[in-house]
C-alpha positions in Angstrom: 117.1 77.9 58.0 117.5 78.0 61.7 114.8 76.4 63.7 116.5 75.9 67.1 117.7 79.3 68.4 118.2 80.1 72.0 118.4 83.4 73.9 119.3 84.1 77.5 115.7 83.4 78.3 116.8 79.7 78.0 117.6 80.4 81.6 121.2 79.7 82.8 121.9 78.3 79.3 121.6 81.0 76.5 124.1 83.8 76.2 122.5 86.8 74.4 119.1 88.6 74.0 116.4 88.1 71.3 117.5 91.4 69.7 121.1 90.2 69.6 119.8 87.0 67.9 118.0 89.0 65.2 121.1 91.2 64.6 123.2 88.0 64.3 120.7 86.6 61.7 120.8 89.9 59.7 124.6 89.9 59.7 124.6 86.3 58.4 122.1 86.9 55.6 119.3 84.9 57.3 115.8 86.0 56.3 113.7 83.5 58.3 114.4 82.5 61.9 112.7 80.4 64.6 113.2 81.3 68.3 112.9 78.1 70.4 114.0 78.8 74.0 114.3 75.9 76.4 110.9 75.4 78.2 110.3 79.1 78.0 108.4 81.6 75.8 109.5 84.9 77.6 111.2 86.3 74.5 108.7 85.3 71.9 106.5 88.4 71.7 109.3 90.8 71.6 111.2 88.6 69.1 108.1 88.9 66.8 107.9 92.6 67.4 111.5 93.3 66.7 111.8 91.0 63.7 110.1 93.6 61.6 112.9 96.1 62.4 115.5 93.6 61.0 113.4 92.6 58.0 113.3 89.0 59.2 110.4 86.6 59.2 109.8 85.4 62.7 108.9 81.9 63.7 108.4 80.8 67.3 108.4 77.5 69.1 109.8 75.7 72.2 112.8 73.5 72.8 111.3 70.8 75.1 114.0 69.4 77.5 114.5 67.7 80.8 117.4 69.6 82.2 119.9 69.9 79.4 118.6 66.7 77.6 116.8 67.7 74.5 113.6 65.7 73.7 112.1 67.5 70.7 111.6 71.0 69.3 108.0 72.3 68.7 107.5 74.9 66.0 104.2 76.8 65.8 102.7 76.8 62.3 100.5 79.7 63.3 99.0 81.5 66.4 96.9 78.3 67.1 100.1 76.3 67.1 101.8 78.8 69.5 98.8 78.4 71.8 98.9 74.6 71.8 102.7 74.5 72.5 102.2 77.0 75.3 99.4 74.8 76.8 101.5 71.7 76.5 104.5 73.3 78.2 102.3 74.9 80.9 100.6 71.5 81.8 104.1 70.0 82.6 105.5 73.2 84.2 102.5 73.9 86.5 102.2 70.2 87.6 105.9 69.7 87.8 105.7 66.8 85.4 108.7 65.5 83.5 108.7 66.3 79.8 107.9 63.2 77.8 110.3 61.9 75.2 107.8 62.0 72.4 105.4 64.8 71.5 101.6 64.5 71.5 99.8 64.8 68.2 99.8 68.6 67.7 97.3 70.0 65.2 99.1 73.2 64.4 102.7 72.6 65.2 105.7 70.8 63.7 107.8 68.5 65.8 111.5 68.0 65.1 113.3 65.2 66.9 117.1 65.5 67.1 119.0 63.0 65.0 120.7 61.3 68.0 117.4 61.1 69.9 115.7 59.3 67.0 118.5 56.8 66.9 118.2 56.2 70.7 114.5 55.7 70.5 114.7 53.6 67.4 111.8 55.6 66.0 110.8 54.5 62.6 107.4 56.1 61.8 106.7 59.8 61.6 103.5 61.7 61.2 103.0 64.5 58.6 104.1 67.1 61.1 107.1 65.2 62.5 110.7 65.6 61.3 114.2 64.5 62.0 116.6 67.4 62.7 120.3 67.2 61.7 123.0 69.6 62.7 126.1 70.4 60.6 128.2 68.2 62.9 125.9 65.2 62.5 126.0 65.2 58.7 129.0 62.8 58.7 127.0 60.3 60.8 123.9 60.7 58.6 125.8 59.4 55.5 126.1 56.0 57.2 122.8 55.9 59.0 119.5 54.2 58.1 117.8 57.6 58.7 119.5 58.8 55.5 116.6 57.1 53.6 114.0 59.4 55.2 114.6 62.1 52.6 111.3 63.9 53.1 111.6 64.0 56.9 115.1 65.4 57.3 115.5 69.1 58.2 118.3 71.4 59.4 118.5 71.4 63.2 121.6 73.5 63.8 121.3 74.9 67.3 122.3 78.5 67.9 123.3 79.1 71.5 126.7 80.9 71.4 128.4 83.3 69.0 132.0 82.9 70.1 134.4 81.3 72.5 133.6 84.0 75.0 129.9 83.1 74.8 130.7 79.4 75.2 132.8 80.1 78.3 129.9 82.2 79.7 127.5 79.3 78.8 129.6 76.8 80.7 129.7 79.1 83.7 126.0 79.5 83.7 125.6 75.7 83.5 127.9 75.3 86.4 125.9 77.8 88.4 122.7 76.0 87.5 124.1 72.7 88.5 125.7 74.1 91.7 129.0 72.5 90.8 132.6 73.5 90.2 133.4 74.3 86.6 136.0 71.5 86.6 133.4 69.0 87.5 130.7 70.1 85.1 129.5 67.1 83.1 129.8 67.6 79.3 126.2 66.4 78.8 125.1 69.6 80.6 126.7 71.9 78.0 125.9 72.8 74.5 128.6 72.2 71.9 131.1 74.9 70.9 129.8 74.4 67.3 126.2 75.4 68.3 126.7 78.7 66.4 125.0 80.4 63.5 126.7 80.0 60.1 126.2 82.5 57.3 123.5 81.6 54.7 126.3 80.7 52.2 128.2 78.6 54.7 125.0 76.7 55.6 124.3 76.0 51.9 127.9 74.8 51.5 127.7 72.5 54.5 124.5 70.8 53.2 125.5 70.9 49.5 125.4 67.0 49.4 121.9 67.1 51.0 119.9 69.7 49.1 116.7 67.9 50.0 117.3 68.8 53.7 117.6 72.5 52.9 114.5 72.3 50.8 112.5 70.5 53.5 113.6 73.1 56.0 112.7 76.0 53.7 109.2 74.5 53.1 108.6 74.0 56.8 109.5 77.6 57.6 107.3 78.9 54.7 104.4 77.1 56.1 104.8 79.0 59.4 103.3 82.4 60.1 102.8 84.1 63.4 101.2 87.5 63.9 100.5 90.0 66.8 99.8 93.7 66.5 102.2 96.0 68.4 102.6 99.6 69.2 100.2 101.9 67.2 98.6 98.9 65.5 97.8 97.0 68.8 94.3 96.4 70.1 93.4 95.8 73.7 93.5 92.0 74.4 91.8 92.5 77.8 88.3 91.1 78.4 86.2 93.2 76.0 82.7 92.5 77.4 81.7 92.3 81.0 78.2 91.4 80.2 76.9 89.8 76.9 77.2 92.9 74.7 78.8 96.3 74.5 75.3 97.9 74.8 74.6 96.0 78.0 78.0 97.1 79.4 77.2 100.7 78.6 73.8 100.5 80.2 75.2 98.8 83.4 77.9 101.5 83.8 75.4 104.3 83.3 73.1 102.6 85.9 75.9 102.3 88.4 76.7 106.0 87.9 73.1 107.0 88.5 72.9 104.9 91.7 76.2 106.3 93.0 75.7 109.9 92.0 73.4 110.8 94.9 75.7 109.1 97.4 78.7 111.1 96.4 76.9 114.4 95.5 73.6 115.2 97.3 72.9 118.1 95.0 75.1 117.6 91.9 76.2 120.8 90.2 76.2 121.4 86.5 80.0 121.0 86.6 79.6 117.5 88.1 77.0 116.4 85.6 78.9 117.8 82.6 82.2 116.1 83.8 80.3 112.8 84.3 78.8 113.0 80.8 82.2 113.8 79.2 83.9 111.0 80.9 81.2 108.4 80.0 81.2 109.5 76.4 85.0 109.2 76.3 85.1 105.8 78.1 82.5 104.4 75.6 84.3 105.9 72.6 87.6 104.4 73.7 86.1 101.0 74.6 87.2 101.1 78.2 83.7 100.3 79.6 84.5 96.7 80.6 87.7 97.9 82.2 85.7 100.1 84.7 83.1 97.3 85.2 85.8 94.7 86.0 87.4 97.0 88.6 84.0 97.8 90.1 83.3 94.1 90.3 86.6 93.5 92.2 86.0 96.3 94.6 82.3 95.2 95.2 83.5 91.7 96.2 86.0 93.2 98.6 83.3 95.4 100.2 80.9 92.4 100.5 83.6 90.7 102.5 84.2 93.7 104.7 87.6 94.4 103.2 88.9 98.0 103.0 90.5 99.2 99.8 92.2 102.3 98.3 91.8 103.0 94.6 94.7 105.1 93.2 96.8 105.6 90.1 95.8 107.9 87.2 92.3 106.4 87.4 91.8 108.3 90.6 91.4 111.4 88.4 88.1 110.0 87.2 84.7 111.1 88.4 83.1 107.8 87.1 85.6 105.8 89.3 84.7 108.0 92.3 80.9 107.7 91.8 80.9 103.9 91.3 83.2 103.4 94.3 86.5 102.3 92.8 88.2 105.3 94.3 87.4 107.7 97.2 88.9 110.9 95.6 86.6 113.6 94.4 88.0 115.0 91.2 85.8 118.1 91.3 87.0 119.1 94.8 90.6 118.6 93.8 90.3 119.9 90.2 91.9 116.8 88.9 93.1 116.9 85.3 90.8 114.7 83.2 93.4 114.3 80.4 95.9 112.6 82.8 93.4 109.9 83.4 92.2 109.5 79.8 92.6 111.4 76.5 91.7 110.6 72.9 95.4 109.9 72.1 95.9 107.4 74.8 95.6 103.8 73.6 96.0 102.1 77.0 93.3 102.2 79.7 93.9 104.3 82.8 95.9 102.8 85.7 93.9 101.6 88.7 96.2 100.6 91.5 93.8 99.0 94.0 95.3 98.4 97.5 93.9 95.9 99.9 95.1 94.8 103.3 98.0 92.4 103.1 95.8 89.9 104.9 92.9 90.2 102.4 94.8 90.5 99.1 95.2 86.8 98.5 91.5 86.2 98.9 90.7 89.0 96.4 93.2 87.5 94.0 91.5 84.1 94.4 88.1 85.7 93.7 89.4 87.2 90.4 90.7 83.8 89.2 87.3 82.2 90.0 85.2 85.1 88.6 87.0 85.6 85.2 88.0 82.8 82.8 91.2 83.8 81.1 93.3 85.1 84.0 97.0 84.9 85.0 99.6 86.8 87.1 102.1 89.0 85.3 105.8 88.0 85.5 108.9 89.9 86.2 112.5 88.9 85.5 115.0 88.5 88.4 118.3 89.3 86.8 121.9 88.4 87.8 123.1 91.3 89.9 126.9 92.0 89.7 127.8 91.2 93.3 125.6 88.1 93.4 127.0 86.8 90.1 130.6 87.4 91.3 129.8 85.3 94.3 128.3 82.5 92.2 131.3 82.6 89.8 133.7 82.6 92.7 132.1 79.3 93.9 132.2 77.9 90.4 135.9 78.5 90.2 136.5 77.1 93.6 137.7 80.3 95.3 137.7 80.4 99.1 135.0 82.3 100.8 137.3 85.1 102.1 138.5 85.8 98.6 134.9 85.8 97.2 133.9 88.3 99.9 136.7 90.6 98.9 136.0 90.3 95.1 132.2 91.0 95.6 133.0 94.3 97.2 134.6 95.4 94.0 137.3 97.6 95.4 140.5 95.6 94.7 143.0 97.1 92.2 143.3 95.0 89.1 147.1 94.8 89.6 146.5 92.8 92.8 144.2 90.2 91.2 145.3 86.8 90.1 144.2 85.2 86.8 141.1 83.4 88.2 139.9 86.5 90.0 140.2 88.5 86.8 138.2 85.9 85.0 135.5 86.0 87.7 135.2 89.8 87.3 135.3 89.8 83.5 132.6 87.2 83.2 130.7 88.7 86.0 130.3 91.9 83.9 129.2 89.8 80.9 126.6 87.8 82.8 125.3 90.8 84.8 121.8 91.7 83.8 121.0 88.2 82.3 117.7 86.8 83.4 118.3 84.5 86.3 114.8 83.2 87.0 111.2 84.3 86.5 109.3 85.8 89.4 105.8 87.2 90.0 105.1 90.9 89.4 104.3 92.7 92.7 100.7 93.5 91.6 99.9 92.7 88.0 96.9 90.5 87.1 95.9 89.8 83.5 92.2 89.4 82.6 92.0 88.6 78.9 89.5 88.0 76.2 91.3 85.0 74.8 93.0 82.1 76.6 96.3 83.1 78.3 98.2 80.5 76.3 97.5 82.5 73.1 100.3 84.7 74.4 102.6 82.7 76.7 103.2 79.5 78.6 102.5 79.7 82.3 104.2 78.6 85.4 102.7 78.0 88.9 104.9 79.7 91.5 104.4 79.4 95.3 101.5 81.9 95.1 99.5 79.1 93.5 98.1 81.1 90.5 99.2 80.6 86.9 101.8 83.2 85.9 102.8 84.2 82.3 106.4 84.3 81.2 106.6 87.9 80.0 106.8 91.3 81.8 104.6 94.4 81.8 106.6 96.2 79.0 106.0 93.6 76.3 102.5 93.0 77.7 101.6 96.6 77.0 103.3 96.5 73.6 100.9 93.7 72.5 97.8 95.3 74.1 97.7 93.2 77.3 97.0 95.7 80.1 97.3 94.6 83.8 95.0 95.2 86.7 97.1 96.2 89.7 96.0 94.4 92.9 98.3 95.3 95.8 98.6 94.4 99.4 99.7 97.0 102.1 99.8 97.1 105.8 98.2 100.5 106.3 94.7 99.2 105.6 95.2 96.3 107.9 96.2 98.7 110.7 92.9 100.6 110.2 90.8 97.4 110.1 92.5 95.9 113.2 92.4 99.2 115.1 88.6 99.2 114.7 88.3 95.6 115.9 90.6 96.4 118.9 88.4 99.5 119.8 85.3 97.2 119.8 87.0 94.8 122.1 88.7 97.3 124.4 86.1 100.0 124.5 82.7 98.4 123.9 81.0 101.6 125.0 82.3 103.5 121.9 79.6 103.9 119.2 80.3 102.3 115.8 82.9 104.3 113.9 82.3 105.3 110.2 85.9 105.2 109.0 84.7 106.3 105.5 83.6 109.7 106.8 86.8 111.3 105.5 85.1 114.6 104.8 84.6 115.1 108.6 88.2 114.0 109.3 89.6 116.6 106.8 88.0 119.4 108.8 88.9 118.1 112.2 91.4 120.6 113.8 92.8 118.0 116.2 93.7 115.7 113.3 95.2 118.5 111.3 97.3 119.5 114.3 98.9 116.1 114.1 100.0 116.9 110.6 101.3 120.3 111.4 103.3 119.1 114.4 104.7 116.0 112.8 102.8 113.8 115.3 101.5 111.2 112.9 103.8 108.3 113.9 102.2 105.1 112.7 99.9 106.8 110.1 100.3 105.5 106.6 102.6 107.5 104.3 103.0 110.5 106.7 105.2 109.0 109.4 108.7 109.0 107.9 111.2 111.6 109.2 111.3 113.2 105.8 107.5 113.5 105.5 107.1 114.7 109.1 109.8 117.3 108.5 108.2 118.5 105.3 104.8 118.9 106.8 106.3 121.0 109.6 108.1 123.1 107.0 104.9 123.5 105.0 102.8 123.9 108.2 100.5 121.4 106.5 97.1 121.5 108.2 94.6 120.5 105.6 93.8 117.8 103.0 95.0 119.8 100.0 98.3 120.5 101.7 98.8 116.8 102.4 98.0 116.0 98.8 100.7 118.4 97.6 103.2 117.1 100.3 102.7 113.5 99.1 104.0 114.4 95.7 106.6 117.0 96.7 108.4 114.4 98.8 109.1 112.2 95.8 112.7 112.2 94.6 112.1 114.0 91.3 110.5 117.1 92.7 113.0 117.2 95.6 116.0 116.7 93.2 114.9 119.4 90.8 115.0 122.0 93.5 111.3 122.6 93.1 110.5 121.3 96.6 112.5 124.1 98.1 110.8 126.6 95.8 107.3 125.3 96.5 107.9 125.7 100.3 109.1 129.2 99.9 106.1 130.2 97.8 103.8 128.4 100.1 105.1 130.0 103.3 105.8 133.4 101.9 103.2 134.7 99.4 105.5 137.5 98.2 107.8 134.8 96.7 105.1 133.8 94.3 105.8 136.8 92.2 109.0 135.0 91.0 106.8 132.5 89.1 106.7 132.9 85.3 103.2 134.3 84.4 102.5 131.5 81.9 103.5 128.8 84.4 101.5 130.5 87.2 98.5 130.6 84.9 98.8 126.9 84.1 99.4 125.8 87.7 97.9 128.5 90.1 97.3 126.0 92.9 101.0 125.1 93.1 102.2 128.7 92.5 103.6 127.9 89.1 105.7 124.9 90.4 105.4 121.5 88.8 104.3 119.2 91.5 102.1 116.5 90.0 102.5 114.2 87.0 99.7 115.9 85.1 101.7 119.1 85.3 104.0 117.6 82.7 100.9 117.2 80.4 99.7 120.7 81.1 103.1 122.4 80.6 103.9 120.4 77.5 100.5 121.2 76.0 99.9 124.8 77.1 103.4 126.1 77.4 105.1 124.2 74.6 102.2 123.6 72.3 102.5 119.8 72.1 99.3 117.8 71.5 98.0 115.8 74.4 99.2 112.6 72.6 102.7 114.0 72.3 102.6 115.2 75.9 101.6 111.7 77.0 104.6 110.3 75.0 106.8 112.7 77.0 105.3 111.6 80.4 105.6 107.9 79.6 109.1 108.3 78.2 110.2 109.7 81.5 108.5 107.0 83.6 110.8 104.2 82.4 107.9 102.2 81.0 108.7 103.1 77.4 110.5 101.4 74.6 110.8 103.8 71.6 113.5 106.2 72.5 113.4 107.5 69.0 109.7 108.5 69.5 110.6 110.2 72.8 113.6 112.1 71.2 111.4 113.3 68.5 108.9 114.8 71.0 111.8 116.3 73.0 113.0 118.0 69.8 109.5 119.3 69.1 109.1 120.6 72.7 112.3 122.7 72.3 111.4 123.9 68.7 107.8 124.8 69.7 109.0 126.9 72.7 111.4 128.8 70.3 108.6 129.3 67.8 106.4 130.7 70.6 109.0 133.2 71.6 110.0 131.7 74.9 113.4 132.8 76.2 116.0 130.0 75.7 116.9 130.1 79.4 113.3 129.7 80.5 112.7 126.9 78.0 115.8 125.1 79.3 114.8 125.6 82.9 111.3 124.2 82.3 112.6 121.3 80.3 115.1 120.4 83.0 112.3 120.5 85.6 110.2 118.1 83.5 113.1 115.8 82.9 114.3 115.7 86.5 111.0 114.8 88.1 108.4 113.5 85.7 109.3 109.9 86.2 109.1 110.1 90.0 106.1 112.4 90.6 102.6 111.1 91.4 99.5 111.9 89.5 97.5 114.3 91.7 94.7 111.7 92.1 97.2 109.2 93.2 98.5 111.5 95.9 95.0 112.3 97.0 94.2 108.6 97.4 97.2 108.2 99.7 96.0 111.3 101.6 92.5 109.8 102.2 94.0 106.7 103.9 96.4 108.9 105.8 93.4 110.9 107.2 91.7 107.6 108.3 94.9 106.5 110.1 95.3 109.9 111.7 91.7 109.9 113.0 92.4 106.7 114.8 95.8 107.9 116.0 94.2 111.1 117.3 91.2 109.7 119.1 92.1 106.0 119.8 95.9 106.2 120.0 96.5 103.1 122.1 94.2 100.9 120.0 95.8 102.3 116.8 99.4 101.8 118.0 98.5 98.2 119.0 97.2 97.6 115.5 100.4 99.2 114.0 102.5 96.8 116.1 100.4 93.8 115.1 100.8 94.5 111.4 104.6 94.7 111.3 104.9 98.4 112.2 106.0 100.6 109.3 109.0 103.0 108.9 110.3 102.5 112.5 111.3 99.6 114.8 109.0 97.8 117.2 110.9 99.5 120.1 110.1 102.9 118.7 106.4 102.2 118.2 106.3 101.0 121.8 108.0 104.3 122.8 105.3 106.2 120.9 102.6 104.1 122.7 104.1 105.1 126.0 104.0 108.8 124.9 100.3 108.3 124.3 99.8 106.9 127.8 100.2 103.2 127.4 101.9 100.9 129.9 104.0 98.3 128.1 103.9 94.9 129.7 106.2 91.9 129.1 104.4 88.8 127.8 102.2 87.2 130.4 101.1 83.5 130.5 97.5 84.4 131.4 97.0 87.6 129.5 99.1 87.7 126.3 98.3 86.3 122.9 100.5 85.6 119.9 100.1 89.2 118.7 100.0 92.2 121.1 96.9 92.7 123.2 95.5 95.9 124.6 93.8 95.6 128.0 92.6 99.0 129.2 95.7 101.1 128.8 98.2 98.2 129.1 99.7 96.7 126.0 100.7 93.1 126.7 103.5 92.1 124.3 102.7 89.0 122.2 104.5 85.7 122.5 105.5 86.1 118.9 108.2 88.6 119.9 110.1 86.1 122.0 113.1 84.9 120.1 113.5 81.1 120.0 110.1 80.5 121.5 108.6 77.8 119.2 105.3 78.3 117.4 104.1 74.9 118.7 104.8 75.9 122.3 102.7 79.1 121.8 99.9 77.2 120.2 99.8 74.6 123.0 99.8 77.1 125.9 97.2 79.3 124.2 94.9 76.4 123.3 95.1 74.9 126.8 94.3 78.3 128.3 91.4 78.9 126.0 89.9 75.5 126.7 90.5 75.2 130.4 91.1 78.6 131.8 94.0 80.6 133.2 97.0 79.0 134.8 97.0 79.0 138.6 100.7 78.5 139.2 103.9 77.2 137.7 103.0 73.7 138.8 99.6 74.0 137.1 101.3 75.1 133.9 103.7 72.2 134.0 100.9 69.8 134.6 98.8 71.1 131.6 101.4 72.0 128.9 104.0 69.7 127.4 107.1 71.9 127.3 110.9 71.5 127.4 113.0 73.1 130.1 114.6 75.3 127.4 111.3 76.6 126.3 110.0 77.1 129.8 113.1 79.0 130.7 112.4 81.5 128.0 109.0 82.2 129.4 110.3 82.5 133.0 113.2 84.8 132.0 110.8 87.2 130.3 108.8 87.2 133.6 105.7 85.6 132.0 104.9 84.0 135.4 105.0 87.2 137.4 101.4 86.6 138.6 102.8 83.9 140.9 104.6 86.7 142.9 107.8 84.5 142.9 111.1 85.9 141.6 112.4 84.7 138.2 115.4 83.1 139.8 113.2 81.1 142.2 110.9 80.0 139.4 113.9 78.8 137.3 115.1 76.6 140.1 111.6 75.1 140.6 111.2 74.5 136.9 114.6 72.8 136.7 113.9 70.5 139.6 110.4 69.6 138.4 111.0 69.1 134.7 114.3 67.2 135.2 112.6 65.0 137.8 110.1 63.9 135.1 112.3 63.5 132.1 110.2 61.0 130.2 107.2 63.3 129.7 104.2 62.1 127.7 102.1 64.2 125.4 99.0 62.5 126.8 96.9 64.3 129.3 97.4 63.0 132.9 94.5 61.1 134.3 95.3 62.2 137.9 96.9 65.4 139.1 100.4 64.6 140.3 101.6 65.7 143.6 104.6 68.1 143.2 107.4 68.1 145.7 108.0 71.4 147.3 111.5 72.8 147.7 112.8 75.3 150.2 115.2 77.7 148.5 117.3 80.4 150.0 116.3 84.0 149.3 117.4 84.8 145.7 117.7 88.4 144.8 117.4 90.0 141.3 117.0 93.5 140.1 115.6 95.6 137.2 119.0 95.7 135.3 118.9 91.9 135.0 115.4 92.1 133.7 116.5 94.7 131.1 119.3 92.4 129.9 116.9 89.5 129.7 114.5 91.6 127.6 117.3 92.8 125.3 118.3 89.1 124.7 114.8 87.7 124.3 112.9 90.6 122.7 115.7 92.6 121.1 115.1 95.7 123.3 114.6 96.6 126.9 111.2 97.7 128.2 112.7 100.4 130.4 114.0 103.7 128.9 117.5 103.4 127.4 118.4 106.7 129.2 117.9 104.8 132.5 120.5 102.3 131.4 123.3 104.8 130.6 126.3 104.2 132.9 127.5 107.8 133.1 125.7 111.0 134.3 124.2 113.1 131.5 125.8 116.5 132.1 124.8 119.7 130.4 123.1 119.9 127.1 119.7 121.2 126.0 116.4 119.5 125.2 115.0 119.2 121.6 112.1 121.6 122.4 114.7 124.4 122.9 116.5 124.0 119.6 114.8 127.0 118.2 116.5 129.2 120.8 120.0 128.1 119.6 119.9 128.6 115.8 123.4 128.7 114.3 124.9 127.8 117.7 126.7 124.6 118.6 125.0 122.7 121.4 124.9 119.2 123.0 121.7 117.1 123.0 121.4 113.5 124.3 119.3 111.4 122.0 118.1 107.8 121.9 118.4 106.6 118.3 115.1 106.0 116.4 116.3 105.4 112.9 119.3 106.2 110.7 120.1 105.8 107.0 122.8 106.7 104.5 122.2 109.2 101.7 124.3 110.7 99.0 125.2 114.3 98.4 124.9 115.9 94.9 128.6 115.0 94.5 127.9 111.3 95.2 129.5 111.3 98.6 128.1 109.5 101.6 126.2 111.3 104.4 124.0 110.0 107.2 120.5 111.2 108.3 119.4 110.1 111.8 116.4 110.7 114.0 116.6 110.7 117.8 114.3 111.3 120.8 115.6 113.2 123.8 114.9 112.5 127.5 111.4 114.1 127.1 110.6 111.8 124.2 110.8 114.7 121.7 112.1 114.1 118.2 115.1 115.7 116.7 116.9 115.1 113.4 120.7 115.1 112.9 122.9 115.1 109.8 126.4 113.6 109.6 127.9 115.3 106.6 130.7 113.7 104.6 133.5 115.2 106.7 132.3 113.5 109.9 130.3 110.5 108.7 133.2 108.1 109.0 134.8 109.7 112.1 131.7 109.4 114.2 129.7 106.3 113.2 126.3 105.3 114.4 126.6 101.8 116.0 123.1 100.6 116.5 120.3 101.5 119.0 121.2 103.3 122.2 121.8 106.8 123.6 124.2 109.2 121.8 125.8 112.4 122.9 125.2 114.6 119.8 127.1 117.9 119.6 126.5 120.1 116.6 125.1 123.3 115.0 121.4 124.0 115.0 120.0 124.8 111.6 116.6 126.3 110.7 114.8 125.3 107.5 111.4 127.0 107.4 110.9 126.7 111.1 112.0 123.0 111.1 115.1 122.7 113.4 117.8 120.1 113.0 121.4 119.5 114.0 124.5 119.4 111.8 126.8 117.0 113.7 130.2 118.2 114.8 130.8 115.1 116.8 128.8 112.3 118.3 129.4 109.4 120.7 127.5 106.4 121.8 127.2 106.2 125.6 127.8 102.9 127.4 125.2 101.2 129.6 125.4 99.6 133.0 126.8 96.1 133.0 124.7 93.0 133.7 125.2 92.3 137.5 125.2 88.5 136.8 128.5 88.9 134.8 130.5 90.8 137.4 
């Protein structure tokens, strides 16, 4: 009997979830229920899915409103009605149109106008599908209204928004947040009524006892509604089923692509290759995944036609079909990739293909997908209210001063010291925490469906400019809607830009085949970079943790890098298996510790679980689970799973099977804990291998074209480290770093020979239009000959020109910065009324005789720190006290377990937590030679000796050795001062 129910997906309005709504209905004896969120369908599919659990018939619709003002409620008679409601809402949402007061003539939907609205509109005629909705509170008005005569058009419209006074209070707070107003000033028209609650079936019958025809009309309306989707085990893929006109044509096309690509990938394919290819093709056809492969191939083919680089990864990287037709560049035969991780007969969902493109190319690839395929949309994600943020919002709503809000949001004030308002803020903060706040776009997911998108959801049009559904990936997979992952990353852009810079800076270099990864894998110079931790700038292998791990493993080949890519993940590290793997890798005698069964299952990793598919192998071969059950285990640990009951059942069977097979309880528990601790964080082996391919491409460029590569790294936003540190690395590779120059620099950095000219984009407060004007003028009419020439040709303010002079961009004039600043001030101030029009005649500038004005390199360093954020000279040069004593980082191995002093320039620092949850700090420094060393501030010293930003630190501590990787445990540290700016003395 309820046809106007809201959940918290009525954003900043509703107060509970769709599951809470069903539970509420069950408690009140309601057997049929309509979910009608405000201008939103996010909860509809899960509401339909969960209704079966509560033995409730689900009906769905939309509450169409302008702000809080209700116009009408649309109820879908069937799936076609749901589609037309979604289409109508999407039209207004995407075009930012105001919702009309009257509904269009829907074919498969009912429309219910609120009683008060009908009176306001003076509406007197109603179509067969239109009704007048009356709430319990409005019944007393109905008795004396002319609408009382519309006996066949009256239905129950009792809104359900809150359950209690607490919910109502939370609702009012949400409305105040939405309206950005104080709670005391919230207009009552922006709120629901305290009576917008669900009554029991008996109470509802009693309320309408004088109007039995209204109950009967409502009952008949709901009986005429039916909505159905298949979920879980019953679901069928809703993705585009056919790439061509028929399944047979799809199969022939995929086979043809495999035959064309086979000789490119394998010059003389072995029987193993041919058999693997046949097995995969047969499975792909049997499981109806042919179109999925063809669509991914289409996307990649378009990218290649545009000269875009890509990386195909995810579980699909375990596929030889994907490798042969060019979706991925990982050879599953070379790596012995586990076929069943990619696909198995028990898996209902298609394999994951995460396809990375350059961040510069991704939008164009996305636009192509939307043009190429008809029923396409982006996947949504929900941005929820985070506790600190909601406390801040509630603090504003209650009118608390900023200082008090700041204290409350930190959450460390004892309750005894809180006043009444502060307690309310914290109490309702905890209630609202986790509510959906607004819809956003999934980082990668694109849907390509067989039927129109509006069969499943309404769509919005966020700033990205592509229609976006209103549900997330979890419910999407539940209903058989599987996403295509199209991602953007900077690593590929670095590779592409580096190749272009090489062409420009070294035109004599022959064309580089960056896809020749097989040669890169065998190159000793490239592998030496891995082993020594010298891969700064290279994708995925440059972080301190990764560089340290590769030095510990002495990684010097492709397979070693593939393993390292997964071992570094939190799960493997946290389970203690990272340590065990390093021991067994470095010391073969340690491999005897492996259990024989586990060693047999995972010989390549010495019986240690490293990859995601190891979970499948161990569950299947060690515990005797079917591959389907093993996949439930893997998915259950990945966080992308709904049925905890199903997962628990598989967990119980794992333990029972191990006992039945005679495994020792201690061993069973150890294996289970390993699986539990890391499965959700580990990579599939093919996924790690895909990363490793890109890493090798980056390392080839770093090894043989270091300056071009580092310039490309800088021009693409760097990576793990700061701009300053990448410039340090470029210096280590032989580059000269030059401040921006009016005649040489561009907006990005520019490499000329071995000199990197910093881009104008680094200059803080230099306006984009100023950069555009000076570059356009230079490109059209040639280099600037003097400061006077620049002033004649470029319209610029004295403030903007001052920035350029202070960074020494006019150094080609051979005049000092101080002298140039005086000239600029005289000349620009003498011509205050400057025109944007070009001057017809060259003006004659007055010349001024200035006294000799001295400046020095320290002043330059301070100007650089102010304008760029860092000095171009070495920080060690700026230290104001002599560096006495100490050792260099290269000698740490000579002082193991001894306490020594090292002076280090900070590269990066971050907090971490110990196993006990206490704070510690991990920092990376470079010494005076430019050599890296790592230091750890453990809990006992982390607060006593803080790290206060970039600069040189005296680090005193004990040298430790972890598998020939040396680091320092800090006893004390101190930041050293720098020489003062002479202009301030």
